[in-house]
DRENVO-19146 format. One record per atom (N, C-alpha, C, CB): residue in one letter; chain; atom name; x, y, z. Coordinates in Angstrom, 1 decimal. Atoms other than C-alpha are relative to their C-alpha. Glycine has a CB too. Example, Ala and Ser with C-alpha at 12.3 -4.5 7.8 and 13.67 -1.06 7.14 Angstrom:
2
@type: A	mol: A	atom: N	u: 0.9	v: -1.2	w: 0.0;
@type: A	mol: A	atom: CA	u: 12.3	v: -4.5	w: 7.8;
@type: A	mol: A	atom: C	u: 0.9	v: 1.2	w: 0.0;
@type: A	mol: A	atom: CB	u: -1.0	v: 0.0	w: 1.2;
@type: S	mol: A	atom: N	u: -0.9	v: -1.1	w: 0.0;
@type: S	mol: A	atom: CA	u: 13.7	v: -1.1	w: 7.1;
@type: S	mol: A	atom: C	u: -0.8	v: 1.1	w: 0.8;
@type: S	mol: A	atom: CB	u: 0.4	v: 0.5	w: -1.4;
END
This chain:
76
@type: M	mol: A	atom: N	u: 0.8	v: -1.2	w: 0.0;
@type: M	mol: A	atom: CA	u: 0.0	v: 0.0	w: 0.0;
@type: M	mol: A	atom: C	u: 0.9	v: 1.3	w: 0.0;
@type: M	mol: A	atom: CB	u: -0.9	v: 0.0	w: 1.2;
@type: D	mol: A	atom: N	u: -0.9	v: -1.2	w: 0.0;
@type: D	mol: A	atom: CA	u: 2.9	v: 2.4	w: 0.7;
@type: D	mol: A	atom: C	u: 0.5	v: 0.3	w: -1.4;
@type: D	mol: A	atom: CB	u: 1.2	v: -0.3	w: 1.0;
@type: K	mol: A	atom: N	u: -0.5	v: -0.2	w: 1.3;
@type: K	mol: A	atom: CA	u: 4.3	v: 1.9	w: -2.7;
@type: K	mol: A	atom: C	u: -1.0	v: 0.5	w: -1.0;
@type: K	mol: A	atom: CB	u: 0.7	v: -1.2	w: -0.6;
@type: L	mol: A	atom: N	u: 1.1	v: -0.4	w: 0.9;
@type: L	mol: A	atom: CA	u: 0.9	v: 2.4	w: -4.4;
@type: L	mol: A	atom: C	u: -0.2	v: 1.5	w: 0.2;
@type: L	mol: A	atom: CB	u: -1.2	v: -0.7	w: 0.4;
@type: L	mol: A	atom: N	u: 0.2	v: -1.4	w: -0.2;
@type: L	mol: A	atom: CA	u: 0.5	v: 5.8	w: -2.7;
@type: L	mol: A	atom: C	u: 1.1	v: 0.8	w: -0.5;
@type: L	mol: A	atom: CB	u: -0.2	v: 0.2	w: 1.6;
@type: E	mol: A	atom: N	u: -1.2	v: -0.7	w: 0.5;
@type: E	mol: A	atom: CA	u: 4.0	v: 6.8	w: -3.5;
@type: E	mol: A	atom: C	u: 0.0	v: 0.1	w: -1.6;
@type: E	mol: A	atom: CB	u: 1.3	v: -0.7	w: 0.4;
@type: F	mol: A	atom: N	u: 0.1	v: 0.0	w: 1.5;
@type: F	mol: A	atom: CA	u: 3.5	v: 5.9	w: -7.2;
@type: F	mol: A	atom: C	u: -1.1	v: 1.0	w: -0.4;
@type: F	mol: A	atom: CB	u: -0.4	v: -1.4	w: -0.5;
@type: L	mol: A	atom: N	u: 1.1	v: -0.9	w: 0.4;
@type: L	mol: A	atom: CA	u: 0.2	v: 7.8	w: -7.4;
@type: L	mol: A	atom: C	u: 0.4	v: 1.5	w: 0.1;
@type: L	mol: A	atom: CB	u: -1.3	v: -0.3	w: 0.8;
@type: V	mol: A	atom: N	u: -0.4	v: -1.4	w: -0.3;
@type: V	mol: A	atom: CA	u: 1.6	v: 11.0	w: -5.9;
@type: V	mol: A	atom: C	u: 1.1	v: 0.4	w: -0.9;
@type: V	mol: A	atom: CB	u: 0.4	v: 0.2	w: 1.5;
@type: K	mol: A	atom: N	u: -1.1	v: -0.4	w: 0.9;
@type: K	mol: A	atom: CA	u: 4.9	v: 10.9	w: -7.9;
@type: K	mol: A	atom: C	u: -0.4	v: 0.1	w: -1.4;
@type: K	mol: A	atom: CB	u: 1.1	v: -1.0	w: 0.2;
@type: A	mol: A	atom: N	u: 0.5	v: -0.1	w: 1.4;
@type: A	mol: A	atom: CA	u: 3.0	v: 10.4	w: -11.1;
@type: A	mol: A	atom: C	u: -0.6	v: 1.4	w: -0.3;
@type: A	mol: A	atom: CB	u: -1.0	v: -1.1	w: -0.3;
@type: L	mol: A	atom: N	u: 0.7	v: -1.3	w: 0.1;
@type: L	mol: A	atom: CA	u: 1.2	v: 13.8	w: -10.5;
@type: L	mol: A	atom: C	u: 0.9	v: 1.2	w: 0.1;
@type: L	mol: A	atom: CB	u: -1.1	v: 0.1	w: 1.0;
@type: V	mol: A	atom: N	u: -0.8	v: -1.1	w: -0.3;
@type: V	mol: A	atom: CA	u: 4.1	v: 16.0	w: -9.4;
@type: V	mol: A	atom: C	u: 1.1	v: 0.2	w: -1.0;
@type: V	mol: A	atom: CB	u: 0.5	v: -0.1	w: 1.4;
@type: E	mol: A	atom: N	u: -1.1	v: -0.3	w: 0.8;
@type: E	mol: A	atom: CA	u: 6.9	v: 17.8	w: -11.2;
@type: E	mol: A	atom: C	u: 1.3	v: -0.4	w: 0.7;
@type: E	mol: A	atom: CB	u: 0.1	v: 1.5	w: -0.4;
@type: D	mol: A	atom: N	u: -1.2	v: 0.2	w: -0.9;
@type: D	mol: A	atom: CA	u: 9.5	v: 17.5	w: -8.3;
@type: D	mol: A	atom: C	u: -0.2	v: -1.3	w: 0.8;
@type: D	mol: A	atom: CB	u: 0.2	v: 1.2	w: 0.9;
@type: E	mol: A	atom: N	u: 0.2	v: 1.3	w: -0.7;
@type: E	mol: A	atom: CA	u: 9.5	v: 13.8	w: -7.4;
@type: E	mol: A	atom: C	u: 0.8	v: -0.1	w: 1.3;
@type: E	mol: A	atom: CB	u: 0.3	v: -1.1	w: -0.9;
@type: K	mol: A	atom: N	u: -0.9	v: 0.1	w: -1.2;
@type: K	mol: A	atom: CA	u: 12.4	v: 14.3	w: -4.9;
@type: K	mol: A	atom: C	u: -0.6	v: 0.7	w: 1.2;
@type: K	mol: A	atom: CB	u: 1.3	v: 0.6	w: -0.4;
@type: A	mol: A	atom: N	u: 0.5	v: -0.7	w: -1.1;
@type: A	mol: A	atom: CA	u: 10.3	v: 16.6	w: -2.8;
@type: A	mol: A	atom: C	u: -1.2	v: -0.8	w: 0.7;
@type: A	mol: A	atom: CB	u: -0.6	v: 1.4	w: -0.5;
@type: V	mol: A	atom: N	u: 1.1	v: 0.8	w: -0.6;
@type: V	mol: A	atom: CA	u: 7.6	v: 13.9	w: -2.1;
@type: V	mol: A	atom: C	u: 0.5	v: -0.7	w: 1.2;
@type: V	mol: A	atom: CB	u: -0.5	v: -1.0	w: -1.1;
@type: A	mol: A	atom: N	u: -0.3	v: 0.7	w: -1.3;
@type: A	mol: A	atom: CA	u: 7.7	v: 12.7	w: 1.5;
@type: A	mol: A	atom: C	u: -1.3	v: -0.5	w: 0.5;
@type: A	mol: A	atom: CB	u: 0.7	v: 1.0	w: 1.0;
@type: I	mol: A	atom: N	u: 1.2	v: 0.6	w: -0.5;
@type: I	mol: A	atom: CA	u: 5.2	v: 10.3	w: 2.9;
@type: I	mol: A	atom: C	u: 0.3	v: -0.6	w: 1.4;
@type: I	mol: A	atom: CB	u: -0.6	v: -1.1	w: -1.0;
@type: E	mol: A	atom: N	u: -0.1	v: 0.5	w: -1.3;
@type: E	mol: A	atom: CA	u: 4.9	v: 9.6	w: 6.6;
@type: E	mol: A	atom: C	u: -1.2	v: -0.9	w: 0.4;
@type: E	mol: A	atom: CB	u: 0.1	v: 1.1	w: 1.1;
@type: K	mol: A	atom: N	u: 1.0	v: 1.0	w: -0.3;
@type: K	mol: A	atom: CA	u: 3.0	v: 6.6	w: 7.9;
@type: K	mol: A	atom: C	u: -0.2	v: -0.2	w: 1.5;
@type: K	mol: A	atom: CB	u: 0.2	v: -1.4	w: -0.6;
@type: E	mol: A	atom: N	u: 0.3	v: 0.2	w: -1.4;
@type: E	mol: A	atom: CA	u: 1.3	v: 6.3	w: 11.4;
@type: E	mol: A	atom: C	u: -1.0	v: -1.1	w: 0.1;
@type: E	mol: A	atom: CB	u: -0.4	v: 1.3	w: 0.7;
@type: E	mol: A	atom: N	u: 1.0	v: 1.1	w: -0.2;
@type: E	mol: A	atom: CA	u: -0.4	v: 3.1	w: 12.5;
@type: E	mol: A	atom: C	u: -0.5	v: 0.0	w: 1.5;
@type: E	mol: A	atom: CB	u: 0.7	v: -1.3	w: -0.4;
@type: D	mol: A	atom: N	u: 0.6	v: 0.2	w: -1.4;
@type: D	mol: A	atom: CA	u: -2.8	v: 2.8	w: 15.5;
@type: D	mol: A	atom: C	u: -1.2	v: -0.9	w: -0.2;
@type: D	mol: A	atom: CB	u: -0.5	v: 1.4	w: 0.5;
@type: D	mol: A	atom: N	u: 1.2	v: 0.9	w: -0.1;
@type: D	mol: A	atom: CA	u: -5.2	v: 0.0	w: 16.3;
@type: D	mol: A	atom: C	u: -0.9	v: -0.2	w: -1.3;
@type: D	mol: A	atom: CB	u: -0.8	v: 0.4	w: 1.1;
@type: G	mol: A	atom: N	u: 0.7	v: 0.2	w: 1.2;
@type: G	mol: A	atom: CA	u: -6.3	v: -0.9	w: 12.8;
@type: G	mol: A	atom: C	u: -0.3	v: 1.2	w: -0.9;
@type: G	mol: A	atom: CB	u: -1.4	v: -0.6	w: 0.3;
@type: Q	mol: A	atom: N	u: 0.1	v: -1.3	w: 0.7;
@type: Q	mol: A	atom: CA	u: -6.0	v: 2.7	w: 11.5;
@type: Q	mol: A	atom: C	u: 1.3	v: 0.4	w: -0.5;
@type: Q	mol: A	atom: CB	u: -0.7	v: 1.1	w: 0.9;
@type: I	mol: A	atom: N	u: -1.3	v: -0.4	w: 0.6;
@type: I	mol: A	atom: CA	u: -3.3	v: 3.9	w: 9.1;
@type: I	mol: A	atom: C	u: -0.3	v: 1.5	w: -0.5;
@type: I	mol: A	atom: CB	u: 0.4	v: -0.9	w: -1.1;
@type: T	mol: A	atom: N	u: 0.0	v: -1.3	w: 0.5;
@type: T	mol: A	atom: CA	u: -2.7	v: 7.6	w: 8.5;
@type: T	mol: A	atom: C	u: 1.2	v: 0.3	w: -0.7;
@type: T	mol: A	atom: CB	u: -0.2	v: 1.0	w: 1.2;
@type: Y	mol: A	atom: N	u: -1.1	v: -0.4	w: 0.8;
@type: Y	mol: A	atom: CA	u: -0.5	v: 8.8	w: 5.7;
@type: Y	mol: A	atom: C	u: 0.0	v: 1.5	w: -0.1;
@type: Y	mol: A	atom: CB	u: -0.1	v: -0.6	w: -1.4;
@type: R	mol: A	atom: N	u: -0.2	v: -1.5	w: 0.1;
@type: R	mol: A	atom: CA	u: 0.8	v: 12.4	w: 5.7;
@type: R	mol: A	atom: C	u: 0.9	v: 0.2	w: -1.2;
@type: R	mol: A	atom: CB	u: 0.6	v: 0.6	w: 1.3;
@type: V	mol: A	atom: N	u: -0.7	v: -0.2	w: 1.3;
@type: V	mol: A	atom: CA	u: 1.8	v: 13.4	w: 2.2;
@type: V	mol: A	atom: C	u: 0.5	v: 1.4	w: -0.1;
@type: V	mol: A	atom: CB	u: -0.9	v: -0.4	w: -1.2;
@type: K	mol: A	atom: N	u: -0.5	v: -1.4	w: 0.2;
@type: K	mol: A	atom: CA	u: 4.1	v: 16.4	w: 1.7;
@type: K	mol: A	atom: C	u: 0.7	v: 0.0	w: -1.4;
@type: K	mol: A	atom: CB	u: 1.1	v: 0.3	w: 1.1;
@type: V	mol: A	atom: N	u: -0.6	v: -0.2	w: 1.3;
@type: V	mol: A	atom: CA	u: 5.0	v: 17.7	w: -1.7;
@type: V	mol: A	atom: C	u: 0.5	v: 1.5	w: -0.1;
@type: V	mol: A	atom: CB	u: -1.1	v: -0.3	w: -1.2;
@type: A	mol: A	atom: N	u: -0.5	v: -1.4	w: 0.2;
@type: A	mol: A	atom: CA	u: 6.7	v: 20.9	w: -3.1;
@type: A	mol: A	atom: C	u: -1.2	v: 0.9	w: -0.1;
@type: A	mol: A	atom: CB	u: 0.9	v: 0.1	w: -1.3;
@type: D	mol: A	atom: N	u: 1.1	v: -0.9	w: 0.0;
@type: D	mol: A	atom: CA	u: 4.6	v: 24.0	w: -2.8;
@type: D	mol: A	atom: C	u: -0.7	v: 0.2	w: -1.4;
@type: D	mol: A	atom: CB	u: 0.5	v: 1.4	w: 0.4;
@type: G	mol: A	atom: N	u: 0.6	v: -0.1	w: 1.3;
@type: G	mol: A	atom: CA	u: 4.1	v: 24.2	w: -6.6;
@type: G	mol: A	atom: C	u: -0.8	v: -1.2	w: -0.4;
@type: G	mol: A	atom: CB	u: 1.1	v: 0.3	w: -1.0;
@type: D	mol: A	atom: N	u: 0.6	v: 1.2	w: 0.4;
@type: D	mol: A	atom: CA	u: 2.9	v: 20.7	w: -6.8;
@type: D	mol: A	atom: C	u: -1.3	v: -0.3	w: 0.8;
@type: D	mol: A	atom: CB	u: 0.9	v: -1.2	w: 0.1;
@type: L	mol: A	atom: N	u: 1.1	v: 0.3	w: -0.9;
@type: L	mol: A	atom: CA	u: 0.3	v: 20.8	w: -4.0;
@type: L	mol: A	atom: C	u: -1.4	v: 0.1	w: -0.7;
@type: L	mol: A	atom: CB	u: 0.0	v: 0.9	w: 1.2;
@type: G	mol: A	atom: N	u: 1.2	v: -0.1	w: 0.8;
@type: G	mol: A	atom: CA	u: -2.4	v: 22.0	w: -6.4;
@type: G	mol: A	atom: C	u: -0.3	v: -1.1	w: -0.9;
@type: G	mol: A	atom: CB	u: 0.0	v: 1.3	w: -0.7;
@type: K	mol: A	atom: N	u: 0.1	v: 1.1	w: 0.9;
@type: K	mol: A	atom: CA	u: -1.7	v: 19.2	w: -8.8;
@type: K	mol: A	atom: C	u: -0.5	v: -1.3	w: 0.7;
@type: K	mol: A	atom: CB	u: 1.3	v: -0.3	w: -0.7;
@type: V	mol: A	atom: N	u: 0.4	v: 1.2	w: -0.7;
@type: V	mol: A	atom: CA	u: -2.1	v: 16.6	w: -6.1;
@type: V	mol: A	atom: C	u: -1.4	v: 0.1	w: 0.6;
@type: V	mol: A	atom: CB	u: 1.0	v: -0.2	w: 1.2;
@type: I	mol: A	atom: N	u: 1.4	v: -0.2	w: -0.6;
@type: I	mol: A	atom: CA	u: -5.3	v: 18.1	w: -4.6;
@type: I	mol: A	atom: C	u: -1.0	v: 0.0	w: -1.2;
@type: I	mol: A	atom: CB	u: -0.1	v: 1.3	w: 0.8;
@type: G	mol: A	atom: N	u: 0.9	v: -0.1	w: 1.1;
@type: G	mol: A	atom: CA	u: -6.9	v: 18.9	w: -8.0;
@type: G	mol: A	atom: C	u: -1.1	v: 1.0	w: 0.1;
@type: G	mol: A	atom: CB	u: -0.5	v: -1.4	w: -0.3;
@type: K	mol: A	atom: N	u: 1.1	v: -1.0	w: 0.1;
@type: K	mol: A	atom: CA	u: -9.8	v: 21.1	w: -9.0;
@type: K	mol: A	atom: C	u: -1.1	v: -0.5	w: 1.0;
@type: K	mol: A	atom: CB	u: -0.5	v: 0.2	w: -1.4;
@type: N	mol: A	atom: N	u: 1.0	v: 0.3	w: -1.0;
@type: N	mol: A	atom: CA	u: -12.3	v: 21.1	w: -6.1;
@type: N	mol: A	atom: C	u: 0.3	v: -1.3	w: 0.8;
@type: N	mol: A	atom: CB	u: -1.4	v: -0.2	w: -0.7;
@type: G	mol: A	atom: N	u: -0.4	v: 1.2	w: -0.8;
@type: G	mol: A	atom: CA	u: -10.3	v: 18.3	w: -4.4;
@type: G	mol: A	atom: C	u: -0.3	v: -1.3	w: -0.6;
@type: G	mol: A	atom: CB	u: -0.6	v: 0.1	w: 1.3;
@type: K	mol: A	atom: N	u: 0.3	v: 1.3	w: 0.7;
@type: K	mol: A	atom: CA	u: -11.2	v: 15.7	w: -7.0;
@type: K	mol: A	atom: C	u: 1.1	v: -1.0	w: -0.1;
@type: K	mol: A	atom: CB	u: -0.6	v: 0.3	w: -1.4;
@type: T	mol: A	atom: N	u: -1.2	v: 0.9	w: 0.1;
@type: T	mol: A	atom: CA	u: -7.7	v: 14.3	w: -7.4;
@type: T	mol: A	atom: C	u: 0.3	v: -0.6	w: 1.3;
@type: T	mol: A	atom: CB	u: 1.2	v: 0.7	w: -0.6;
@type: A	mol: A	atom: N	u: -0.2	v: 0.5	w: -1.3;
@type: A	mol: A	atom: CA	u: -7.2	v: 14.0	w: -3.7;
@type: A	mol: A	atom: C	u: -1.0	v: -1.0	w: 0.5;
@type: A	mol: A	atom: CB	u: 0.1	v: 1.2	w: 1.0;
@type: T	mol: A	atom: N	u: 1.1	v: 1.0	w: -0.4;
@type: T	mol: A	atom: CA	u: -10.6	v: 12.3	w: -3.2;
@type: T	mol: A	atom: C	u: 0.2	v: -1.3	w: -0.8;
@type: T	mol: A	atom: CB	u: -1.3	v: 0.7	w: -0.4;
@type: S	mol: A	atom: N	u: -0.2	v: 1.3	w: 0.8;
@type: S	mol: A	atom: CA	u: -9.7	v: 9.8	w: -6.0;
@type: S	mol: A	atom: C	u: 1.1	v: -0.8	w: 0.6;
@type: S	mol: A	atom: CB	u: 0.3	v: 0.4	w: -1.4;
@type: I	mol: A	atom: N	u: -1.1	v: 0.7	w: -0.6;
@type: I	mol: A	atom: CA	u: -6.4	v: 9.0	w: -4.3;
@type: I	mol: A	atom: C	u: -0.5	v: -0.7	w: 1.3;
@type: I	mol: A	atom: CB	u: 1.2	v: 1.0	w: 0.3;
@type: R	mol: A	atom: N	u: 0.5	v: 0.6	w: -1.2;
@type: R	mol: A	atom: CA	u: -8.2	v: 8.5	w: -1.0;
@type: R	mol: A	atom: C	u: -0.9	v: -1.2	w: -0.2;
@type: R	mol: A	atom: CB	u: -0.8	v: 1.1	w: 0.8;
@type: N	mol: A	atom: N	u: 0.9	v: 1.1	w: 0.3;
@type: N	mol: A	atom: CA	u: -10.8	v: 6.3	w: -2.6;
@type: N	mol: A	atom: C	u: 0.8	v: -1.3	w: -0.4;
@type: N	mol: A	atom: CB	u: -1.0	v: 0.4	w: -1.1;
@type: I	mol: A	atom: N	u: -0.9	v: 1.1	w: 0.4;
@type: I	mol: A	atom: CA	u: -8.1	v: 4.1	w: -4.2;
@type: I	mol: A	atom: C	u: 0.6	v: -0.7	w: 1.3;
@type: I	mol: A	atom: CB	u: 1.1	v: 0.4	w: -1.0;
@type: M	mol: A	atom: N	u: -0.7	v: 0.5	w: -1.2;
@type: M	mol: A	atom: CA	u: -6.3	v: 3.7	w: -0.8;
@type: M	mol: A	atom: C	u: -1.0	v: -0.7	w: 0.9;
@type: M	mol: A	atom: CB	u: 0.7	v: 1.1	w: 0.7;
@type: K	mol: A	atom: N	u: 1.1	v: 0.7	w: -0.8;
@type: K	mol: A	atom: CA	u: -9.6	v: 2.9	w: 1.0;
@type: K	mol: A	atom: C	u: -0.4	v: -1.3	w: -0.5;
@type: K	mol: A	atom: CB	u: -1.2	v: 0.9	w: 0.2;
@type: S	mol: A	atom: N	u: 0.3	v: 1.3	w: 0.6;
@type: S	mol: A	atom: CA	u: -10.4	v: 0.2	w: -1.5;
@type: S	mol: A	atom: C	u: 1.0	v: -1.0	w: 0.2;
@type: S	mol: A	atom: CB	u: -0.2	v: 0.2	w: -1.5;
@type: V	mol: A	atom: N	u: -1.0	v: 0.9	w: -0.2;
@type: V	mol: A	atom: CA	u: -7.1	v: -1.4	w: -1.1;
@type: V	mol: A	atom: C	u: 0.1	v: -0.4	w: 1.5;
@type: V	mol: A	atom: CB	u: 1.4	v: 0.5	w: -0.4;
@type: S	mol: A	atom: N	u: -0.1	v: 0.3	w: -1.4;
@type: S	mol: A	atom: CA	u: -7.2	v: -1.2	w: 2.7;
@type: S	mol: A	atom: C	u: -1.2	v: -0.8	w: 0.5;
@type: S	mol: A	atom: CB	u: 0.0	v: 1.3	w: 0.8;
@type: A	mol: A	atom: N	u: 1.1	v: 0.8	w: -0.4;
@type: A	mol: A	atom: CA	u: -10.6	v: -2.8	w: 2.9;
@type: A	mol: A	atom: C	u: 0.3	v: -1.5	w: 0.0;
@type: A	mol: A	atom: CB	u: -1.2	v: 0.2	w: -1.0;
@type: K	mol: A	atom: N	u: -0.5	v: 1.4	w: 0.1;
@type: K	mol: A	atom: CA	u: -8.9	v: -6.1	w: 1.9;
@type: K	mol: A	atom: C	u: 0.8	v: -0.4	w: 1.3;
@type: K	mol: A	atom: CB	u: 0.8	v: -0.2	w: -1.2;
@type: L	mol: A	atom: N	u: -0.8	v: 0.2	w: -1.2;
@type: L	mol: A	atom: CA	u: -6.7	v: -5.7	w: 5.0;
@type: L	mol: A	atom: C	u: -0.8	v: 0.3	w: 1.3;
@type: L	mol: A	atom: CB	u: 1.3	v: 0.9	w: 0.0;
@type: H	mol: A	atom: N	u: 0.9	v: -0.3	w: -1.2;
@type: H	mol: A	atom: CA	u: -9.6	v: -4.7	w: 7.3;
@type: H	mol: A	atom: C	u: 0.6	v: 1.1	w: 0.9;
@type: H	mol: A	atom: CB	u: -0.3	v: -1.3	w: 0.8;
@type: K	mol: A	atom: N	u: -0.5	v: -1.2	w: -0.7;
@type: K	mol: A	atom: CA	u: -8.0	v: -1.4	w: 8.2;
@type: K	mol: A	atom: C	u: -0.6	v: 1.3	w: -0.6;
@type: K	mol: A	atom: CB	u: 1.5	v: 0.0	w: 0.0;
@type: K	mol: A	atom: N	u: 0.4	v: -1.3	w: 0.5;
@type: K	mol: A	atom: CA	u: -9.1	v: 2.2	w: 7.9;
@type: K	mol: A	atom: C	u: 1.2	v: 0.8	w: -0.4;
@type: K	mol: A	atom: CB	u: -0.8	v: 0.8	w: 1.1;
@type: V	mol: A	atom: N	u: -1.2	v: -0.8	w: 0.5;
@type: V	mol: A	atom: CA	u: -6.8	v: 4.5	w: 5.9;
@type: V	mol: A	atom: C	u: -0.5	v: 1.4	w: -0.2;
@type: V	mol: A	atom: CB	u: 0.5	v: -0.6	w: -1.3;
@type: F	mol: A	atom: N	u: 0.3	v: -1.4	w: 0.2;
@type: F	mol: A	atom: CA	u: -6.7	v: 8.2	w: 6.0;
@type: F	mol: A	atom: C	u: 1.3	v: 0.6	w: -0.7;
@type: F	mol: A	atom: CB	u: -0.2	v: 0.8	w: 1.3;
@type: V	mol: A	atom: N	u: -1.2	v: -0.7	w: 0.7;
@type: V	mol: A	atom: CA	u: -4.5	v: 10.3	w: 3.6;
@type: V	mol: A	atom: C	u: -0.2	v: 1.5	w: 0.1;
@type: V	mol: A	atom: CB	u: 0.0	v: -0.4	w: -1.6;
@type: K	mol: A	atom: N	u: 0.0	v: -1.5	w: -0.2;
@type: K	mol: A	atom: CA	u: -3.7	v: 13.9	w: 4.5;
@type: K	mol: A	atom: C	u: 1.1	v: 0.6	w: -0.8;
@type: K	mol: A	atom: CB	u: 0.1	v: 0.3	w: 1.5;
@type: F	mol: A	atom: N	u: -1.0	v: -0.7	w: 0.8;
@type: F	mol: A	atom: CA	u: -2.0	v: 16.3	w: 2.2;
@type: F	mol: A	atom: C	u: 0.4	v: 1.3	w: 0.7;
@type: F	mol: A	atom: CB	u: -0.6	v: 0.3	w: -1.4;
@type: E	mol: A	atom: N	u: -0.5	v: -1.1	w: -0.7;
@type: E	mol: A	atom: CA	u: 0.2	v: 18.9	w: 3.8;
@type: E	mol: A	atom: C	u: 1.0	v: 0.8	w: -0.8;
@type: E	mol: A	atom: CB	u: 0.6	v: -0.5	w: 1.3;
@type: D	mol: A	atom: N	u: -0.9	v: -0.9	w: 0.7;
@type: D	mol: A	atom: CA	u: 2.3	v: 21.9	w: 2.7;
@type: D	mol: A	atom: C	u: 1.4	v: -0.5	w: 0.4;
@type: D	mol: A	atom: CB	u: -0.2	v: 1.4	w: 0.4;
END
């Protein structure tokens, strides 16, 4: 799941080296904090948040198989 999120984010940004993903796990819940370059944040979030929502939906679909809740947060 980690590599999937990294692949999705890096495919959208210009500066792949600036992508940083932190993972926190608590009792069946996984939280990913995604940081990208300032100029790439808009590309990852998308118009009206549609790209970010799509990324979250993909991650939730994959996590359902593992019976865990996944949250993806995009930060500056």
